[in-house]
N, C-alpha and C positions, 0 to 999 in steps of 0.2 A: 576644774582645770587649773593647773598651776600657772602662775605668772612667770613668763620667760625673762629672766634677768641677765643681761649681758654685762660682764665686768670688763671694762676697757682699761688697758694699762700698757706700760712700756713706752715705746716711741723714741724719737730722735731728740734726746735730752741728756744733760749731764746727770740727771737723777733717775736714769733708766732702771738701775738695779733696786733703788729705794722703792720705785713704783711697783716692781715685781713683788717685793716683800709685803707692801700694803695690800696688793690685790690677792695674793695667795692666802693671806690671813682672812680677808673679807670673804673670799669664796668658801673658806672653811667654816665660817660662822653664819652664812646665810641659811635660813631655815628651809631645808629641803622638803618639808611637808607643805610649804607654801610656794616655793620657788623652784623652777628649773634653772640651774646655774650654768651659764654659757660663757666660757673664757673668750675674750677678744684681745689677744696679745699682739701688740705692734713691735716688730723688731726695731733695731736701731736704724734700719733702712726704711722703716714705716711699712713693711709688708705685714699683713694681718694673718694670724693663725688662730685656729680654734680646735678644741678637742679636749677630752677628759684628762689626758696626761698633764695638761697645763695647770691643773689644780695642785700638782705636787712640785715642790721646789727642785727636786733632783733633775728634772727635765731641762732646766735652764743651765745646768752645769755642763751638759753635753749637747751642743747645738744640733748635731746630727740626729739625735733622738727626736728632737722637735720636728725636724723636716720629715723624718721617717713615719712618725706616729700621729702627727697633727695635720690638719687640712689648711692649705693656703687659700684664703678667701678674699672676696671683695664685697662691698655693701651696696644695697639699694633699697629704696622704700617701696613697699607693696601693701596697699590697703591699710595704711597707718602703722605698719610694723616694719622693723628693720630686718631685711633678709640677708643672710650670709651665704654667698654663692661661691662654689669652687672657682678659683682663679684660672687654673690650668686644665687642660683636657679639651677634647673635641666637643663634648656635650656639657652644657652648663647645668649643674645640679644644686638644689638648695640643701645646704649643710645644716643650717639652723635658722630659726626665726626668733627675733628679740622684741619684747614688748616695751621694756624700759632699760636704760643703761645706767650703770653705776661707774662713773669715771674714777679710777684710782691712779690717775696720772699726776706727776709732779714736775715742776720746773718749767723753764723757758721752752717755748714751742708746744707745750702740752697743757699746762695748768693755766696758761695766760689768756684763755678765751678761744684759742684755735680749735681745740677739740669741741668745745661747746658750740662754736659757730657751725662746725660740721654737723653736729647732732641737730641743731636748729634747722639746717638745710634739709636734713633727712626727715624732719618732722616727727621725731621720736622723743618722748619724755626722758629726762635724765636727772640724776640727783645732784645736789650741790648748787653753787652759785651759777648765775647765767653769764653770758658773754661779758656784760658790763662789770659785774662783781668780780669776775675772774681777772679781767684786764687790770682793774684797780688793785686787786689783791696781789698780783704778780709784780707790780711796779711800786717799789717802796717810796719813791718820790711822790707819786700820785697819792698814795695813802697819807703821807705826812701833810700834804697840802690840804686834803679834804678834812683830816682830823683837826688841823689847826683852825680851819674855817668853822668847825663845830665846837671850838674851845675845849678840845680833848688834848691832854698834855702829851707832847712829844719832845724829844731831845733837840738841842741846837744842831743844825745841819746846814749843809750846802750841797749843791749838785751841779754837774756839768757833763758835757759830752766829751768823748776822747779827743775829737779834733780840736775842741776849744783848749784842751790842756796842751796839746802839741803845738798849737799856734801861739799860746801865751802862758807858758808854764809859770812865769813869775807872778802873774796876777792870781792864778789859781792857788799857788802856794801861799801868797800873802793873805788871801781871803780865808784859807784854812787856818792860818796862824791866828787870826782874830777869834776863832772858836776856842783855840787853846789846846795844846798837847796834853796828854795823848789823844789820838784820834782813831776812829774805826773807819776803814775804807771798805766799801762793798760794791760789787756789781749791782746795779739798781734792780735788775729783773731776774736774778738767780735765787736759789734757795739752798737749804741743807748746809748752810755756812760755806758754800763753795766760793772760792775767790776772795774771802774776807781776811783782812789783816789788821793788826793794831800797829800804829806808827807813833813812836815816842819822840821823834825829831824829824827835821825836814828831809834828811837823806832816807830815812825809813819810809816817810810819806811818799817820796818819789817811787820807791820800789813797790810800795803797796798799790799805788795807782796803776803802775805798769802791769802788775799782777792782775788787778781787777779788769783792765782793758782786754785781757785774754778771753774774758767771758761775756763782756757786754760793752756797748759803746756809750752807755749812760752810767755815770759813776756817782755814788753817794758817799759823802764824808760826814761823820757824826762825832759829837763829843762823847768821851768815855765817862760814864757815871761812876763816881767814887763810892766805896762801901756798898757795892752793888750785889744784889742777888736777883736771879731771874725767876719770875712767877708767871705761870701760864694758866689760862682759863679757856675752856671750850664753850661755845654757844651753839645751840641747836634751835632751828626754827625758820621763820620767814619774816616778811615785813609786817605781818599781822600778829605773830605770836613768837616769843622766844624764851628760852630757859637756859640757865648757865650750869656748868658742871662744878665739881669740886675744884679747888685751886691747887696746883702743884708747885713745889719749889725744886728747881733743877740744880743739881750739884755737879757742875762741870769741873773737870780736872785741869783743862787747858785755860789759858788766859781769857779766851772767849769760848763760848759753847761751840765746839768744833764738830765737824763731820764725825770724827772719832768718838766724841762724847755721845753724839746722838745715836749712832748706829753700831758701834763696836765696843761700847762701854761695858764695865763689869756688872752694871745693874741687871744684865740679862739673867743673872743667877737667882734673882729674887722677885717677889711680888707677882704682878700679872704675867711676867715673862715665863713663869713656870708652865703656862698653857701651851707654849710653843717649843718646837724642836728645831735644830739647825744652828748654823753659826751665827746668824744675825736675827734679831727680834725687832728690827725697826726702831722706832722711837721708844719702845718699851725698854730698850737696853740702856738708856741713859740713867745715871744715878739720880734718884729723885725722892722727895718726901711728899706723900699724898695722904691726907690733906696737908697743905703747907702750914708750918708752925708760925703763924702770923696773927696779929690781933683781930678780933672779930669785926671791928669797924673797918679795918683795911680790907678784909675779905669781902665785906658788903659793898664797899666803894668800888672795888675792882669788878665785882659782879655787875653792878649798875653801869659802870663805864664800858664794860664789855658789850652790854646790850646796846648802848648808845653808839658805839663804834660799829657794831654789826649792822645796825640800821643805816648809819651814815655812809658806809662803804658798799651798801647794796648787796650784802651777803645773803646766802640761803643755805639750807641743809645744815651740815655740821662744819664748824671752823675752829681753829685754835688761835687765841690772841695772846701774844707774848709780851710780857711787861718787864721793865727794868725798875727795880726798887732800890732807892738810896736809903739804906738803913739809918744812916746818921741824920740826914735831912728829913727823913720820913716822907719822901715824895716818890710817886711812881709815874712812869712814862710808858706809853705804848711803844713797843719796839716794832712790831709788825703783826698783821693778820694773815694767817695761812688759810686759803680757801679750801684746800684739800690736804689736811695735815697728815703726817706720817701715822700709819695705823688708824687713821680717822679719829685719833684721840680717844678711842674706846675706853682706855684705862682710866681716863678722868671721870667717866660716868659710873664706873663700877662701885665706887664708894656710896653712890646715891641709889644703888640697887638697880641700875639700868645695865643689863648685860649687853654684850656686843650684838647678839642677834636682835635684841629689841631696838638698839640704836639704828641698825640697818633698816629695820621695819619702819621706824620713824622717818628716816631719810627718804625712803621710797614713798611713803604716804604723803610727805610734804611735796615731793616732786610731782606726784600725780595730781594733787590739788592745784599746784601752780600751772601745770599743763592745761588742765580743764579751764582754769580761770583765763588763761591766755587765749584759748580758743574762742572765748566770748568777746574778745576785743576786736575792734574794727581794724582790719589790715588791708582791705581793698575797697576803693571807692567805686560805686556803681555809676560810672560816668564814661563818656567816650570822647575825650579831648581830640583825638585824631580825626574824628568825623568832620570837624570844621577847621582842621589845621591845613594850611596851604604851605607845604614844604618849600615852595619856590620863593616865598617872600624873603626868607633869610639870605637868599643867594643873589638878590638884586645888586647889580654892579660888579658881580664876580664872574658873570658868564664869559666875558671876554678873556679874563685872566685864566679861567679854567680851560677854555679852548686853546689859548696860547700854549699852555703847558702840554 
C-alpha cells in the first residue's frame, strides 16, 4: 500500500506564489511508486482545495478552473490519519486521507510555526522543522541572538518595534548610525527579500524603515558587508544526524539579492532549471555557481558551521543557510537560516548525486522517525489533581462582592 503524502502550500502570505512553485515542483518529483500524492492548496483566504489538477501550474493562472475542477475541503483527524472532507454540500464525504504532510509553505503566517502547530494538533507527522524551529527560523532577530550565544558569527545589528521608532525616531537613528552606513533594513519575519532596502544615509534609512513597517512590526537593521559574495549551504537531518550539501555562490544583479534575482532571474535558462517548464523556476532561476569557487578550507568551515547552526536553531528536515562572505577580510557571517527554502534547495544536493526524489524520501523518513520518537515521550501525567481540589477556597472573601454584582 502506498504512503499517502499530502503536500500543503499556498496560504495567507506575501510568498503565496513562491509556495505554489515549490509545491508543484515537489509533487512532480515525489516517487509515485511509493507515494500517493495529495495536493493540499490553501488559497489566500485560507480555503483548502484538493484534486489532481493542482499538480499542474496552469490551474493557478485561472482561479475559476480551480473552483470548477477541485474540491473545497476541511481537515480532521481519524484513527491517526488526516482526513480531507468536502466542505460544502448536504452530505459530508471523505475526499482523501493523508498519512504524512510535506509543508511547502513560505513566509509569515505559514512557515513561522502556525502550520506546524496545526499539524501537531491534528496529530499527523510532517516534514521539516517543528514549531520551535520554524518560529526561530522565521524571526531573524531570534536567529541572531541564538547564534551569538553559540559563538557563531553574525553581522552587527540592532532591532526595534515600529511603535518604538515612531515614539523616538531620533534614538533609533542614532543607534543605527553607530553601526555605520550603508545599512540593510529588513522586516524581521518576512522572507524572499520582501520589504528589504539598503540605506546609504539617514534620509534613505527613514524611507527604508517605513517600507519595512508595511510588512512587519519588528524591524532589523544590519551592517553591509564590503567586498561581499553570498554563499549558501543546505543541511539535511535531525538533532541526531546531519549532512551538508554542496555550497553555491549566488550572483545577484541587484545591490542586494532581490526577489527578482531569486525568482525571475536569467539563470532559469541553464543548469538544474532545464528540468522545469513555465515562466518561473523558483530559486533555481537565480544566477549561481555550484559548487562555489572558494578555497577548500572555507568550504569545510562553512559546512561545519552549518551543522552547528542547524543544531542550535532546532532545525530538522532540509534547510538552507545563507552566508555573507567578505572576500577581502576573508570572514564569513551567517545571514539567515531558511527552514523551508525555495525549491527545498534540491539543486544543492544534485552535485552530490542526491536527486530530488531521494531528497524527498530522506525528508519523509526523518519526519516519520521524529514522530515515532515523540510518541514515546510522556505528555500526560497519570494523576487526578481535581479529585482533591476545592474550587471554593480561592473565592474566600469574594462571595459578597460576587453577589453584589
